[in-house]
N, C-alpha and C positions, 0 to 999 in steps of 0.2 A: 500505495502510491503516494507520492507527495506532491503537494499543490506548491509551485514557486509564486513569488509576488505578482507575476505578471500572468497568472492563469493557467500555466502551462502544467502539465502532469508529468512525474518522473515516476519511472517503474523499475524496482529493483527487488533483490532478495536480501534477507537479514533473518538471524535467529533473535534479534532484539530490536525491533522496529522504532522504539522510543529513542534508545541510544543512538542509533544510526540516523535518525532525524536531528538530533542535537548535534552529530558530527556535520551533517549538511549544512545547519545553521550556521555552524562556526567556520563553514569554508573547507572542511575536510572531505576528501573522497571525490565524488562525480564533479566533472569540469562543467556538468550541466547547468549547475547553480552559480556559475561565473557571472552570467549575464543577470540573473535574476534569483534572489536568495530564497532558500527554502523557508515557505510559510507554515504548513501544517500536514501532518500526517492524516490523509483523507481517506484511506482504505487499506485494509490488511487480510489476509487470508491465510490460514493455516494449511500446511501440506504435510503429506505422510513422511516424506524424507527430501534430501537435498536436490535430487534428480527430479522429483515431482515438482519442487518448487522452481526448478530452471525451466520445466515444459510450461508450466502455468505462467511464468513471466514472459516467456516467448509468446504465448497465446495472447495475453493482455497487451503486450507491445503491439501485436498485430491489429487490435481493435481502433476502431475510429474514436476520435474524442467524445463523440456523442455515445458511443456505447460504454466508454469508460465513466462517463458521467452517470450513466443509468447505474453502474455497478455502485459507483460511489453513493447515489441517492438510495439504493437498495440497503446498502450498508448502514446508512444513517437511520433508515426507518427500523432497522433490525436492533439497532443500539437504543432506540426509544421504546421498545417493548418492555413489559413487566421482567423481572428479574428471572422468573421461573421459565421464560421463554428464551433466554438468551444462550443456554448450554446446547446450541444446535449442533448439527453432524459434523461441524469441524472443531470440536472442543478438545479432541484428544490428539491432534496432529501437530506438526510442526509450522512454525511461521513462515509466510512466504513474503509477499511484497511490501516494499517500502518505496 
């Protein structure tokens, strides 16, 4: 997920979330960012394959903003763990949401 400057969240899939964020910040791609520029990549998840990523994207888009913010909070908590705890169950699969 990417947070826009106005606080709204954008959900999409990419094999390279950092590259995709830069594209959004340059105004390339999603029209979502025409009103408010992309600010930061705030959540990502690896998926087994492209179809799994699409299913996950659809499920995330169906969540309320409050539920999405909980995901982001949990993601940030996981990033602040010691290094040996970071290679969780998603370490060997493809990237999903940006």
